N, C-alpha and C positions, 0 to 999 in steps of 0.2 A: 729163339728168340735173337733180333739183332739188336744189340748197343748203338745205343745213342753216342753221337759225337764226344769226345771228352772235353773237360773243361781245363783251361790251363792251369789251377790248381792240382790236379789229377795228371794232368802230363807233366807239371814241376817234381811230384810225389813220386811218381814212375821214373822219371828220369833220374832223380838223386839217387833213388832206392837200385837203380841199374848201376850206377856208378859206384856206389860202395860195396857190392856184390859180385861184378865183374859177368863175365860168360855164364855162368849158369844163375843168373840173377833170378831168371821167373822159379826153376825148382825150390831157391832160397825163400822165396815169396810163398809157395805154396806150401811151403814147410812150415812157415810164419803163420798163415793162414790155420792150416790145421790145427794148430797149437795155441793159436790164439795171441801169440808172442810180436804180432804186427801191431800192438798197442805201444810198444815200446820203439817202435822208428817214429823220424820224424814223416811229418805228415802222414802221420798214423790215420787219423780221421778219413784222410782221400783212401787211403790203401782199401779201411776195411770197408767205406763205401761202396769200390769197386767189387771187392766181394761179394757182398751181400747182391750189387744188382748183375754184376757179369759173373764171377765165379770161374774155376778152375777152367771150363773149356774155351771161355771167352780171353783168359790170359794166355793159355798157349795157341791160341790163335792171334793173338797179337803181332802184328808184323814188325820186325825191325825199323822200317820204312816210315812206320809212325811216329814212335817217337825220335826216330832222326832227324824226321822235317822237324819236329816242336824242338828239338836243341837247334837247328840253325835258326832257327826265329825267334828264338829266347837268346840269341848269341848277339843281339844287337849292343852296342855299346851307346848309351845315351848321349848324342852329339846336338849339345846347345845350339849351334852354330846353322846347323840344319835343321833342327827344329824352329829357328827364327825366321832362317828364309822360307818355309814352308808357309809359316803363319803369316811373313810379310807378302809373301806371294796370293795367299787365301785372300786376304785383306785386298789387295791390288784387283784382285777379280772379282770381289761383292762389291767394291767400289764401281767398276765397269759395269757389274750390271746394272747398278742402281741408276748408272747415267744412260744405261739404255734401252730402259724397260719401256718408253713410250714409242721407240723408232725403231728398233730390232729385239722386238721380244722372244725369238728364237736363239738370238745371239746371247742377250740378256741369262736366257735358261740355260745357256752351254758354261759359261761364264761362272753361274749360281754351282753349278757340277762342279765345275774345276775348285771351287772355293769350298765346296763339302768334303769332297777328297782330299784335298792336300790337308786341311783343317783335322780332319779326321784320323791322317797319315802322321800327323805330326803329335797327336795326342798318343797313339800309338806307339812312336818312337819314343816319345816319354815314358811309356811304360814297360820301355825296355823291347820293343818287337822291331826286327832288324829293319831297315831299309829295304836290302836284298829281297829280305821276303816278303815284305808288302808288295815290293812290285811284281813280284812273280806268282804270289798266290791270291791276294786282293785286284791286282789288276786296277780296273776301272769301276769296279762291283762296288757301288756306296752302300748297298745293302748288308754287304758282310763287312765292309769297314764300319759300317754301325755298328753291325751286332758285336763284333768284337771290342771298340770302344767300349762299350755298356759293358761289354763284359769284365772287363779291365780295369772298370769303376767310375767311367766317364757318366756324370749324373745331370739332374738341372736342366735336360735336353727341351726344346720347344716341341711341346705337344704336336703341332702339325709336322713335325720332320719326317716321324717315319713314313707318312703319308706321301711327303713330298719325294724323298728317297726312293720309294715305291716307284714312282711315275717315273723320275729321273733313271733311276739307275740304270732300266734295260734299253733305253735310246741311246744312252749315255757310253754304256759300255759297245756298242755298236755301231756309232758312230751317227744316229738317225734322228737327235734331238730335231733338227728341222723337220721332218715328218710331221712330228707333234703339233706344227704351229702349219701344217698347211688349208690353205684354203680359208683363212682367217679363223682357223680351230686355235683355241687354248685349252689345255687341259687343268691348268690351275691358274691362279691369279697370280702374275709375276712381281707385282709388286707387294702383294703380301708373302710371296717366296722370299724376297730381298729381304725383308725383314726379318724373316723366321731365321737367314741365314747370319744374319749380322746378328742376333740373339745367340746362334748356333759359335759363332767366334769369341763371342764377350765371355759365353760359358770355359770354352775351352782355354782360352788365353788365362783366365782366376784357376784354372785346372793342371796349368803346366808350370805355372809360375814357381 
């Protein structure tokens, strides 16, 4: 049975266990699972859940690269200046989108995508995600950024945001937003999308304050 992707809480528990127990950490965890003493470890609820849904075979097959990558992601130091820059630029792109809705809807949609990306990455940086990791692993994937931000605790989001990101993300990732608006087509109401992004920015400002 294939394991699902690990949640951040599970990754942190495994990283902390690995740090405490060194090179033979897997053997140490298997021993604790067998004896039931994993309950005495920090992050025990996550470790026990992984025992139940993954088991020894999964643990033995867990690659060091998976935890090393998570460690790099969690290594970000919260940089208030960089977070403020991302949010300021997100606000600027959102305002530019609102100003160009009736003139150049494709350009407005592209500005909205940038505003979504920057604001979600600002939230992720506040949550401890390294900017370098975001740049490499999220890139311009708005759906992935939204999923990670939600997992990290972002709440109160506009209900229409998942649908908007689902439309924008593939085109934005491949620099093809203009194609969505060719021949007068419009995959969504750009004016409504501007309001959605404005609400997103307002929610993030409150939660990173």
